N, C-alpha and C positions, 0 to 999 in steps of 0.2 A: 902115320897114315892108317894103321890098323884101327885106331880109335875113330878117325873120320869115316872110314868105311862102315864101321859098326853103327855110328850115328846115322849115316845116310841110309842104312838099310832098316831102320826102325819101322815097325808096322803102323805107326801112327800117322805117317805122312800120306797126304791125299794126292800128291803128285811127285814129280822128281825133285829130290831135296838138293838144294844148293847151300853149302856151308861156308860161313865166314868166321874165322877165329875172333873171339870176343876178348879183348884185353882188359886187364885191371884186376883179375882175381888174385888173391894172395895164397889160396890153398887148393884151388880147383881149376880144371880146364873147362872152357865153355865155348860154345859156337852159337852164332845167330844162324838160324835155319829158315830158308824160304822154300816152301813146297809148291809155290805157284798159286796158292789159295790164301795162305796166311803166313805170318812170321812168328818164330818161336825162339826161345833160348834153350839149348840142350846143355845142361849142367852136368859135368862128368866128374866122378870121384867116388872112391870107396870109403868105407869106414876109416876113421883116423883115431884109434883108441887113445893115443897119447894126448889128444886134444878133447877126449870125451865126445867125439863126433860119431854118431851112428845114423846112417841114412834113412832107416825106417822111421826114426823119430823126426828127422828133418822133413820127410815126406808128409807125415801126419801134421806137423806144424804148418807146413806150406799150404796144405789143403784147408786147414782151419783158418789160416790168415786170409785166404781167398774168400771163404765163407763170411768172415768178419768184415770184408770190404777193404782190406789193407794191401793185398797182393794180387798179382795176376793169377790166372787159373793154372793149376797143375793139370796138364792134359794127358800125360803119360809118364809111367815110371817103370823101370826094371832095375835089377841090381847094378849099381854104378852109374846110372843115368836117370836124370829127371828132365822132362820137357815141360817148359812153362811158357805161357803166352808172353810175347814180346811187347814191351811198352815203348812206343815211339816218343822219346823224351830225352831230357838232359840229365845225366848223372850229376849229382851235387858234388861240389868241391868243399874242402874243409871250411872255407870262409862262408859258404852258404848255410852251414849249420847255425852260425851266429845270427844270420839275418832271417831265419825261418823258425825261430824258437816257438812262437805261438802255434804255427802249423804242426810242428813236430810234437809239441806237447799234446795236441789233440789226438795225434796218431798213437802216442804212448798211452793216453787214457783209454782209447778204444782197445788197444792191444792188451793192456793190463786188466781191463774191465770186461771184455767180451770174448776174446779169442778162445779162452778155455771152454766156453759153452759149446764150441764147435769141434773140439778136439776128440779124436777117437783113439783107442789103443794106449799102449804104454807111452809115458812121457818122461823127459829128462827133468832132473832138478839141477839148478845152477846156483852155486854158492861160491863167490869169487875167492874167498879165503881158503876153502878146500882146494880149489883149482890151483892157487898159488903154491900151496904146500905140496900138491901132487907134482906140479911142474918142478919144484925144487928137488923132489926125490928123483925125478927123471934126469935132471941135469947133474945131480950128484953122482948118479950111476954112470954118467958119461965121463966123469973125471976131467972135465974141461974147465976152461977159465970162466965160462958163463955160469957154471954152478957156484963157483966161489963168489962171483959178482952178485948173484941173487941172494946167496946165503946171508950177506950182511943186512939184508932187509927183513929177514925172517923174524928178527927180534921184535919188530913192530906189528907183525901180522895179527898176533893175538889181541893187541890193543886196538887195532883197527876194527877187528871183529867185535870186540866187547863194546865198542862205541856205537854200534848200530841200534837205532831206536826200533822198538817192536812195531812191525807193520804187517798188514794182511799178506798172506801168500797169494801171489798172482802169477799169471803167465807173462814172461818177458822175452824180448828179442835177444838182448845181451851181446850184440855185435853192431852197435850203432855207428859204424864208420860212414863217412859221407858217401862212399861208393855204394852203399846199400839203400840210398834214397834216389828215386827218379822223379823228376818234375815233368809232367806231360803238357804243361801250360795251363792246366785247369786244376790239378791236384797233385799231391805227393803220393808215391807208392813206396812201400817198404818191402824189400826183398831179402832173400838168403837167410833161411831160418835154421842153419845147422847148429847154432848154440841156443835155440829157443828152448825154454823150459820153465819150470816153476821156481820162483824165488820171491824177492820183494821188489817193489818198484824202484828202490833206491839205486840198484846197480844200473838200470837203464838210464836213470837221470844223470848219475855221475859219469857213466860211460859216454853219454852224449856230450857232456860238458868237457870231459877229458879229450875225446876225439876231436871236438871242435875248438880246443884250446881256448875255452871261454875265459873271459875276465871275471873278476868278482861281481861286477854289475850284471853280466850275462847270467852268472850262476843264480843270483838273487831273482832275476826276472823269470828264469826257468822254473825255479821252485814255487814262486808266487803264482805263476800261470798254471802249473800242474796242480798244486794243492789249493789254489784259490784263496790263499790267505798269506799273511806275512810270516815268514819262517826264518828270518835272518840269523837269529842267535839262539833259537830254542833247540830242543833235542833233535828235531829234524835237520836243522842247519848244521849241527855238529856231526850228525850221522852222515849227512851228505859230504861234508868236507873230508871225513875219514874215508868214505867210500870212493871219493875222487882219487885219493892216494892209492887205494886198493885197485881201482880200475886201471890206472896208468901202470901200476906194477904188474897186474895180471897181463896186460897187453905186452909189456916188455918181456915177461917170462914166456908168453906165447911165442914171441918172435925168436927167443933163444932156443926153445925146443924145436921150433920149425926149422931153424938153421941146421939142426942135426937130422931131422926126420923127414923134411919135405924138400921138394925141388920144383919150383915153378919158374919158367923162363922169365927173366926180367925183374924178379923180386929179390931185393937185397934185405934179407931178414936181419942181418946184423945192424944195418943202418936203421931199420924199423925199431929194433930193440934200443938203440942209442937214443932215438927220438923220445921213446916212452920212458926211458930211465930219467931223461932230463925233465919230463913232465911229472914223473914221480917226485923228484926232488923239489920242483916248484910247488906242487900240491902239498907236500909235506911241510915245506917252509911256511906256506900260507896257513896250514892247520896250526902249527906251533905258534905263529904270530897271533892267531885269533883265540886259541883255546888252551895254550900251554903245551908243555912237553908231552910227547906220545911215547910211552914206554910200556913194555909188557908188565 
């Protein structure tokens, strides 16, 4: 109730604020707010250092994403709370990612190609292999079973990293879960920029494919749509297949760390980790089948 009272008392409202809890977040608390004139989303949460999440960077990325035409407007922010325009639409399900590849590829091209021009202030860097190693250190310090479970994968992280093709540094979203896309009936919106930062386009592409549980045919269509050329078995194709392993492993490690450090009602972090460890194994098997063994 203290958080709800704080949100209701924010100075940005133009009338009496009515709050409704917004379900579905994995690491934040959010409310849909109607102030009698407009509808908004109040996104609440502080920095999460174990996840490399810093809200000042998220705010800057959110503002730049709106300027690039990707996200609703950030209308107000104070420490621990961001207020964003509400989109009247449908949140995508996992299966929708596979049926919207062309539309999402266009969003990624805009994100990777234009967002950085609108960014102000300090920005994050995002490199999945560093994140995995850092999560491993966090888990090892906890001396739990999850640390030992992740440790067996660390032998391939160097090889996954070494398999990345040189690509331009661009600004990426890095958290392309279905729940971060909203379809308003006319277009798709991309929201929640807490992991936004500079890296290569390969993680966004592999992350989308991993989160959408894409088939090999889906993967090929995504790459050909984004790069506008055939990339089935060249350096880009191998890099993508390696990053798809890394993306699934990073998500599993994220969930393992979250099970220790976060608590959001209704979220089963251990089940999330199990799902993405299974996807890691599937992506690894596909990589080995196409390209041979993957060892450090």
